C-alpha positions as CSV (number, residue, x, y, z in Angstrom):
1,M,82.6,134.1,91.9
2,S,86.3,135.0,91.5
3,A,88.8,132.2,90.7
4,R,90.9,130.7,93.5
5,R,94.3,132.2,93.7
6,I,97.5,130.3,94.6
7,A,100.8,132.2,95.0
8,V,104.1,130.3,94.9
9,V,107.0,132.3,96.5
10,G,110.3,131.1,95.1
11,A,111.1,130.1,91.5
12,G,113.6,127.3,92.4
13,L,113.2,123.6,92.0
14,A,110.5,123.1,94.6
15,G,108.3,126.0,93.4
16,A,108.7,125.1,89.7
17,R,107.9,121.4,90.4
18,F,104.8,122.3,92.4
19,C,103.5,124.4,89.5
20,Q,104.3,121.7,86.9
21,R,102.5,118.9,88.9
22,F,99.6,121.2,89.7
23,K,99.0,121.7,86.0
24,E,99.5,118.0,85.2
25,L,96.9,117.1,87.8
26,D,94.5,119.5,86.2
27,G,94.3,121.8,89.2
28,K,91.9,124.7,88.9
29,A,93.3,128.1,90.2
30,E,95.0,131.2,89.1
31,L,98.6,130.2,89.8
32,T,101.3,132.8,90.1
33,L,105.0,132.0,90.6
34,Y,107.1,134.8,92.1
35,G,110.9,134.7,91.6
36,A,113.4,137.2,93.0
37,E,115.8,136.5,90.2
38,A,115.2,138.0,86.7
39,R,115.6,134.6,85.1
40,P,113.0,131.8,84.8
41,A,113.3,128.9,87.2
42,Y,116.4,126.8,86.7
43,N,118.2,123.7,88.0
44,R,120.9,124.9,90.5
45,V,122.4,121.3,90.5
46,L,123.8,122.0,87.0
47,L,125.5,125.3,87.8
48,A,129.0,123.8,87.7
49,D,128.2,122.5,84.2
50,V,127.2,126.0,83.1
51,L,130.5,127.3,84.6
52,T,132.5,124.8,82.5
53,G,130.4,125.6,79.3
54,R,128.8,122.2,79.1
55,Y,125.4,123.8,79.2
56,A,124.2,127.3,78.3
57,P,122.3,129.0,81.0
58,E,119.0,128.6,79.1
59,A,119.6,124.8,78.9
60,I,119.0,124.3,82.6
61,T,115.6,126.1,82.7
62,L,113.0,124.1,84.6
63,P,109.5,123.4,83.3
64,C,106.9,125.0,85.5
65,G,103.5,124.3,83.9
66,E,103.0,127.8,82.5
67,P,101.6,129.6,85.5
68,E,101.8,133.5,85.5
69,V,105.5,133.8,86.1
70,R,106.7,137.1,87.7
71,T,110.5,137.0,87.6
72,G,112.4,139.9,89.2
73,N,109.5,140.2,91.7
74,E,110.9,139.6,95.2
75,V,108.3,139.0,97.9
76,V,109.3,141.0,100.9
77,G,106.2,140.7,103.1
78,L,103.5,138.2,104.0
79,D,100.3,138.9,105.8
80,P,98.7,135.5,106.6
81,V,95.7,137.2,108.2
82,G,94.9,139.5,105.3
83,H,96.1,136.9,102.7
84,T,98.3,139.4,100.9
85,L,101.9,139.5,99.7
86,L,104.1,142.6,99.6
87,L,106.5,142.9,96.7
88,A,109.7,144.8,96.7
89,T,108.1,147.2,94.2
90,G,105.6,148.2,96.8
91,E,102.8,146.3,95.1
92,R,100.4,144.1,97.1
93,A,99.0,140.8,95.8
94,E,96.1,138.9,97.3
95,Y,96.0,135.1,97.6
96,D,93.8,132.4,98.8
97,E,96.7,130.0,99.5
98,V,100.4,130.6,99.4
99,V,103.3,128.1,99.0
100,L,106.6,129.2,100.4
101,A,109.4,127.7,98.3
102,T,112.0,130.3,99.3
103,G,115.0,128.0,99.3
104,A,118.2,128.7,101.1
105,N,121.0,131.3,101.3
106,P,124.7,130.5,101.2
107,L,126.5,130.5,104.6
108,L,129.3,132.9,104.9
109,P,131.9,131.9,107.5
110,P,133.3,134.5,109.9
111,L,136.4,135.2,107.9
112,R,138.6,138.2,108.8
113,G,139.1,140.4,105.8
114,L,136.0,139.2,104.0
115,Y,134.9,142.8,103.6
116,A,137.0,145.7,102.3
117,H,135.6,149.2,103.0
118,G,132.2,147.7,103.7
119,T,131.8,145.7,100.6
120,P,132.9,142.1,99.9
121,L,136.5,141.7,98.8
122,A,136.9,141.5,95.0
123,G,137.5,138.0,93.8
124,V,135.4,136.4,96.5
125,H,132.4,134.5,95.2
126,S,129.4,132.5,96.4
127,F,128.1,129.9,94.0
128,R,124.3,129.7,94.3
129,T,122.8,131.5,91.4
130,L,123.3,131.9,87.6
131,S,124.4,135.5,88.3
132,D,127.0,134.1,90.7
133,C,128.1,131.6,88.0
134,S,128.4,134.4,85.4
135,R,130.5,136.6,87.7
136,L,132.7,133.6,88.6
137,A,133.2,132.7,84.9
138,E,134.3,136.2,84.1
139,D,136.7,136.2,87.1
140,A,138.1,132.8,86.2
141,V,139.3,134.0,82.8
142,R,141.6,136.5,84.5
143,S,142.8,134.1,87.2
144,R,145.4,131.3,87.5
145,R,144.8,130.1,91.0
146,A,141.6,129.5,93.0
147,V,140.8,128.4,96.5
148,V,137.5,126.8,97.3
149,I,136.5,127.0,101.0
150,G,134.3,124.1,101.8
151,G,134.5,120.5,100.6
152,G,130.8,119.5,100.5
153,V,128.9,118.7,97.3
154,L,128.9,122.3,96.1
155,G,132.6,122.8,96.9
156,V,133.7,119.6,95.1
157,S,131.6,120.6,92.1
158,A,133.1,124.1,92.0
159,A,136.6,122.8,92.3
160,R,136.2,120.3,89.5
161,A,134.7,123.0,87.3
162,L,137.4,125.5,88.0
163,A,140.1,122.8,87.3
164,A,138.4,122.1,84.0
165,L,138.8,125.8,83.1
166,G,142.6,125.4,83.6
167,L,143.0,127.0,87.0
168,S,145.2,125.6,89.8
169,V,142.7,124.7,92.5
170,E,143.0,124.1,96.2
171,V,140.2,123.0,98.6
172,V,140.1,123.9,102.2
173,H,137.7,121.7,104.3
174,Q,137.2,121.9,108.0
175,A,135.9,118.4,108.4
176,P,138.3,115.3,108.4
177,H,137.2,114.2,104.9
178,L,135.2,115.5,102.0
179,V,131.4,115.5,101.8
180,E,131.3,114.2,105.4
181,R,127.5,114.6,105.6
182,H,127.0,111.8,103.0
183,L,130.2,109.8,102.7
184,D,132.3,107.8,105.1
185,E,136.0,108.3,105.6
186,Q,137.1,105.8,103.0
187,A,134.8,107.2,100.3
188,G,136.0,110.7,101.2
189,A,139.5,109.6,100.8
190,A,138.7,108.1,97.4
191,L,137.0,111.3,96.3
192,R,140.1,113.2,97.4
193,S,142.3,111.0,95.2
194,A,139.9,111.5,92.3
195,L,140.2,115.3,92.7
196,Q,143.9,115.1,93.0
197,A,144.0,113.2,89.7
198,L,142.4,116.3,88.2
199,G,145.1,118.5,89.7
200,V,143.0,119.7,92.7
201,L,144.8,119.8,96.1
202,V,142.6,119.1,99.1
203,Y,143.4,120.2,102.7
204,P,141.0,118.4,105.0
205,G,140.9,119.2,108.7
206,N,141.8,122.8,108.0
207,R,139.9,125.9,108.7
208,A,140.2,129.1,106.7
209,R,140.3,132.1,109.2
210,A,141.2,135.1,107.1
211,L,141.4,136.5,103.6
212,H,144.3,138.7,102.6
213,G,144.2,141.7,100.1
214,E,143.4,145.3,100.3
215,H,141.0,145.6,97.3
216,R,141.2,142.1,95.8
217,V,141.8,138.8,97.5
218,T,145.4,137.7,97.3
219,A,145.6,134.8,99.8
220,V,143.6,132.6,102.2
221,E,145.1,132.2,105.7
222,L,144.5,128.9,107.4
223,A,144.0,128.5,111.2
224,N,147.6,127.2,111.5
225,G,148.9,130.4,109.9
226,Y,149.7,128.9,106.5
227,L,148.9,131.1,103.5
228,L,147.4,129.9,100.2
229,D,148.1,132.4,97.4
230,T,145.1,132.8,95.2
231,D,143.4,135.1,92.6
232,L,139.9,134.1,93.5
233,V,138.0,132.4,96.3
234,V,134.8,130.4,96.1
235,I,132.9,130.1,99.4
236,A,130.9,126.8,99.6
237,C,130.3,126.3,103.3
238,G,126.7,125.1,103.0
239,V,123.4,126.9,103.1
240,R,120.8,128.1,105.6
241,P,117.1,127.9,105.0
242,R,115.6,131.2,103.9
243,T,113.1,131.8,106.6
244,G,113.0,135.6,107.1
245,L,109.7,136.1,105.3
246,A,108.0,133.4,107.4
247,H,109.6,134.6,110.6
248,A,108.5,138.2,110.0
249,A,104.9,137.0,109.4
250,G,104.8,135.2,112.7
251,L,105.0,131.6,111.4
252,A,106.6,128.9,113.5
253,V,110.3,128.7,112.5
254,R,113.1,126.6,113.9
255,R,115.9,125.8,111.6
256,G,113.4,125.9,108.7
257,V,109.8,126.8,108.4
258,V,107.9,124.2,110.5
259,V,105.4,122.1,108.5
260,D,103.2,119.2,109.4
261,D,102.5,116.1,107.3
262,R,100.2,118.2,105.1
263,L,103.1,120.5,104.5
264,A,101.0,123.2,106.2
265,T,102.7,125.9,108.4
266,S,101.3,127.3,111.6
267,A,99.2,129.8,109.6
268,D,96.0,128.8,107.7
269,G,96.4,128.7,104.0
270,V,100.2,128.9,104.1
271,Y,102.4,125.9,103.1
272,A,106.2,125.4,102.8
273,I,108.2,123.0,100.7
274,G,111.8,122.5,99.6
275,D,115.0,123.8,101.2
276,C,113.2,126.3,103.5
277,A,110.8,123.6,105.0
278,E,111.4,121.7,108.3
279,H,109.4,118.5,108.6
280,R,109.5,116.4,111.7
281,G,112.7,118.2,112.8
282,T,114.5,117.6,109.4
283,V,115.5,120.1,106.7
284,H,116.6,117.9,103.9
285,G,118.3,120.5,101.5
286,L,118.3,118.0,98.7
287,A,116.5,117.8,95.3
288,G,114.7,114.5,95.9
289,P,112.8,115.5,99.0
290,A,112.0,118.9,97.5
291,C,110.3,117.2,94.5
292,E,108.5,114.7,96.8
293,Q,107.1,117.5,98.9
294,A,106.1,119.5,95.8
295,D,104.3,116.4,94.4
296,V,102.4,115.8,97.7
297,L,101.3,119.4,98.0
298,A,100.3,119.6,94.3
299,A,98.1,116.4,94.8
300,R,96.5,118.0,97.9
301,L,95.8,121.5,96.5
302,S,94.8,120.4,93.0
303,G,92.1,118.1,94.5
304,A,93.6,115.0,92.7
305,E,94.4,113.5,96.2
306,P,93.0,115.8,98.9
307,G,94.2,113.5,101.7
308,A,97.8,113.2,100.5
309,T,100.4,113.5,103.2
310,Y,104.2,113.7,103.3
311,A,105.8,111.1,105.7
312,G,109.4,112.1,105.1
313,S,112.0,111.0,102.5
314,R,114.7,108.5,102.1
315,P,117.0,111.0,100.4
316,L,119.7,110.2,97.8
317,S,122.7,112.4,97.6
318,R,124.3,112.3,94.1
319,L,127.2,114.0,92.4
320,T,127.8,113.6,88.7
321,A,130.6,116.0,87.7
322,G,132.6,114.9,84.7
323,P,134.9,112.2,86.0
324,L,133.7,112.6,89.6
325,E,130.5,110.7,90.5
326,Y,129.1,109.2,93.6
327,A,125.8,108.3,95.1
328,A,125.1,108.0,98.9
329,F,121.9,107.1,100.8
330,G,120.7,106.1,104.2
331,E,123.0,105.2,107.1
332,V,126.6,104.8,106.1
333,G,128.3,104.4,109.5
334,D,130.4,101.4,110.4
335,D,129.3,100.8,113.9
336,L,125.5,100.9,113.6
337,P,123.7,98.4,116.0
338,G,122.6,95.2,114.3
339,T,124.2,96.0,110.9
340,D,126.6,94.3,108.6
341,V,128.9,96.1,106.2
342,L,130.1,95.1,102.8
343,R,132.8,97.2,101.4
344,L,134.8,96.9,98.1
345,A,137.4,98.8,96.2
346,D,138.6,98.6,92.6
347,A,141.9,100.3,92.2
348,T,141.9,100.0,88.4
349,R,138.6,101.8,88.1
350,G,139.1,104.1,91.1
351,S,135.8,102.9,92.6
352,Y,134.6,102.4,96.1
353,K,131.4,100.6,97.1
354,K,129.8,100.1,100.5
355,L,126.5,98.5,101.5
356,V,125.1,98.7,105.1
357,L,122.6,95.8,105.8
358,R,120.2,95.1,108.6
359,G,119.2,91.5,108.1
360,D,118.2,91.2,104.5
361,R,117.3,95.0,104.2
362,L,119.5,97.7,102.8
363,V,119.7,100.7,105.2
364,G,122.5,102.6,103.5
365,G,125.1,102.6,100.9
366,V,127.9,104.5,99.1
367,L,128.9,104.1,95.5
368,L,131.8,106.2,94.2
369,G,133.3,106.0,90.7
370,D,131.1,103.2,89.4
371,L,127.3,103.9,89.6
372,A,126.3,101.0,87.3
373,T,124.1,99.4,90.0
374,V,122.8,102.6,91.7
375,G,119.3,102.3,90.2
376,D,118.7,98.7,91.6
377,L,120.2,99.5,95.0
378,T,118.4,102.8,95.6
379,R,115.0,101.1,94.6
380,A,115.6,98.4,97.1
381,Y,116.4,101.0,99.7
382,E,113.5,103.3,99.0
383,R,111.0,100.4,98.8
384,D,112.5,98.6,101.8
385,E,112.7,95.4,99.7
386,P,114.6,92.3,100.7
387,L,118.0,91.8,99.0
388,P,119.2,88.6,97.3
389,A,120.7,85.9,99.5
390,D,124.2,87.1,98.4
391,P,123.9,90.9,98.1
392,L,127.7,91.0,97.2
393,Q,126.6,90.1,93.7
394,L,125.0,93.5,93.4
395,I,128.3,95.4,93.7
396,V,131.0,92.9,92.7
397,T,133.0,93.7,89.6
398,Q,136.0,91.8,88.3
399,G,139.2,92.9,89.9
400,A,137.6,94.3,93.1
401,A,139.2,93.8,96.4
402,Q,137.1,93.2,99.5
403,W,138.0,94.2,103.0
């Protein structure tokens, strides 16, 4: 009897984590990890640190449990009836079960002038892969000014890294404040101040509408007509789940590949995890949920816990980029029904802290500039544990001002 074959499509964090956990749980199968990039699986969260030179590219390689790794082998077709994969080389590979961990693609905004003569304008970069990082590093050496379009987590990381390389950096962000998906207005303002201390100028509430330059970018035009002169541009406008393979195979796809609590798709023997997966209407797009999904699926398919299910995540968004650091989790709004808010600032440390409480439970929080208590707070949040009678003690530091 031939060995059971499990194919993992996508050599990012989710795919590598699944393979590692499958091995640790002593799963029995011929495990093959397919990656479109020529490099082994690596941690994209650390790309900005590779750009600054803090880490060598090899230092961010992820452990993956030693499956058969086929880098530079993009999977371009999936036949869930015939249980086969089609590779870009034309080769076909059979499987018994397949795990889609295809991740996400960068979003490119509708910028006039983005393409010159049918190809992207020189000097314009995405920042999603090590190849992107290498090209950006080469370009940065020849540049003095940079504009980052997008002020989310990736945009802030890229801006900080480019400033560390000595470039004059400006950030254009359409939302009213930075990292609006995870931070409230005050935290966004504090993050903006921290960036400005590094020499990075931020233009919130502004939209880039066009790029100027015949062969290479020379300026970014804002919606109000103002021009930002530049030598290079980084587009960091978010990502979109990579669902083309699943869609072409006839799987249920909404924003992401639809999965149930078993992380199973609409096709037998096909599973999806990580940035490409949509569970109960949510695509998390964060490292924590991707790892949790990979762990659950590894427990199921290895036989260690055949009944394991994924009920969702309480995700933590975290940025640690040199002097810039924050953590945000849960509900961070100010007007949530039945909640109380504790908010403190420490001007001497440049920190901002906020807890959102419902009774004696922590339902959300933001820590910026001082993450000393993040471990205790996130554990209380994730475990839904009661807080002390005076939760203010968890975040008060000498010299803080409460409002």
